[in-house]
C-alpha positions as CSV (number, residue, x, y, z in Angstrom):
1,X,69.5,94.9,123.3
2,X,73.2,95.2,123.7
3,X,75.2,95.2,120.8
4,X,78.7,94.8,120.3
5,X,80.5,95.1,116.6
6,X,84.1,93.6,116.5
7,X,85.6,95.1,113.2
8,X,88.2,97.2,111.4
9,X,87.8,100.6,111.9
10,X,88.8,101.1,107.5
11,X,86.2,98.0,106.6
12,X,83.2,99.3,104.6
13,X,81.2,96.3,105.6
14,X,81.4,97.2,109.4
15,X,81.1,101.0,108.2
16,X,78.1,100.2,106.9
17,X,76.8,97.5,109.3
18,X,77.5,100.0,112.5
19,X,75.2,102.7,110.5
20,X,72.7,100.7,109.9
21,X,72.2,99.5,113.1
22,X,72.4,103.1,114.1
23,X,69.8,104.1,112.3
24,X,67.5,101.1,113.3
25,X,67.6,103.3,117.0
26,X,69.8,100.4,118.5
27,X,73.0,101.7,119.8
28,X,76.2,100.0,119.3
29,X,79.6,99.5,120.6
30,X,82.3,99.3,117.9
31,X,85.6,97.5,119.2
32,X,88.3,97.4,116.6
33,X,89.7,93.4,116.6
34,X,93.4,94.9,115.9
35,X,93.4,97.9,118.6
36,X,91.1,97.0,121.1
37,X,89.6,93.7,121.1
38,X,90.8,90.9,123.7
39,X,90.9,88.4,120.8
40,X,92.6,85.7,123.4
41,X,89.7,85.6,124.9
42,X,87.0,86.4,121.8
43,X,88.4,84.2,119.2
44,X,87.7,80.9,121.3
45,X,84.2,82.0,122.5
46,X,83.6,82.7,118.6
47,X,85.0,79.3,117.8
48,X,83.1,77.7,120.0
49,X,79.6,79.5,118.7
50,X,80.4,79.4,114.6
51,X,83.0,77.5,114.4
52,X,85.1,77.9,111.1
53,X,82.5,80.3,109.6
54,X,85.0,82.8,111.3
55,X,87.5,82.8,108.9
56,X,87.1,84.8,106.0
57,X,88.6,82.7,103.0
58,X,88.1,85.7,100.0
59,X,90.6,88.3,102.6
60,X,93.6,89.4,100.7
61,X,95.2,88.0,104.2
62,X,93.6,84.6,103.4
63,X,95.0,84.9,99.6
64,X,98.8,85.5,101.0
65,X,99.0,82.3,103.3
66,X,100.9,79.6,102.6
67,X,99.4,76.7,101.7
68,X,100.7,75.3,105.0
69,X,99.2,77.8,106.9
70,X,96.0,77.1,105.2
71,X,95.7,73.6,105.8
72,X,95.9,75.1,109.4
73,X,92.9,76.9,109.3
74,X,90.9,73.5,110.9
75,X,90.1,72.1,114.5
76,X,92.7,73.6,117.2
77,X,95.3,75.4,114.9
78,X,92.7,77.6,113.8
79,X,92.7,79.6,117.1
80,X,96.4,80.5,116.9
81,X,96.4,81.6,113.1
82,X,93.0,83.8,113.6
83,X,94.9,85.0,117.0
84,X,98.4,85.8,114.1
85,X,96.9,87.3,111.7
86,X,93.2,89.5,112.8
87,X,92.3,90.1,109.4
88,X,91.4,86.8,108.6
89,X,88.5,87.3,110.6
90,X,85.6,87.6,108.6
91,X,84.1,91.1,109.7
92,X,82.3,92.2,111.1
93,X,81.5,89.9,114.1
94,X,78.3,91.4,116.1
95,X,77.6,90.1,119.5
96,X,73.6,90.2,120.5
97,X,72.5,89.1,124.0
98,X,74.7,86.5,123.7
99,X,74.2,85.5,120.1
100,X,77.4,85.9,117.8
101,X,76.8,87.0,114.1
102,X,79.3,86.7,111.5
103,X,79.2,88.8,108.9
104,X,76.5,91.9,107.7
105,X,74.0,89.5,106.4
106,X,69.8,89.1,105.9
107,X,70.0,86.9,108.9
108,X,72.1,89.0,111.3
109,X,70.2,92.3,110.3
110,X,67.0,90.2,110.8
111,X,68.2,89.1,114.1
112,X,69.5,92.3,115.6
113,X,65.7,94.1,113.9
């Protein structure tokens, strides 16, 4: 099983997910979305797979956006908003054998096993 976990190095949820994945005996590659990820390529793929679930509407970054920018968080403008504000991406984004999982949820844990 190939697992890539995209997140932020200082994100507690990402650290927890990575630790739990490794504890199950799986190997996972961590990719920092600000420093290492090719977001210009990844964001469109993720949006195609999960739609606007990719947006973390409970983040500090989201709360700091203007109402105008929040209104852009739909359709074709969403990609540009996420590329300009990578911390708006709900974390972690986990790629498992072609599937895209968003957040460290029970469904994500079950998929990884």
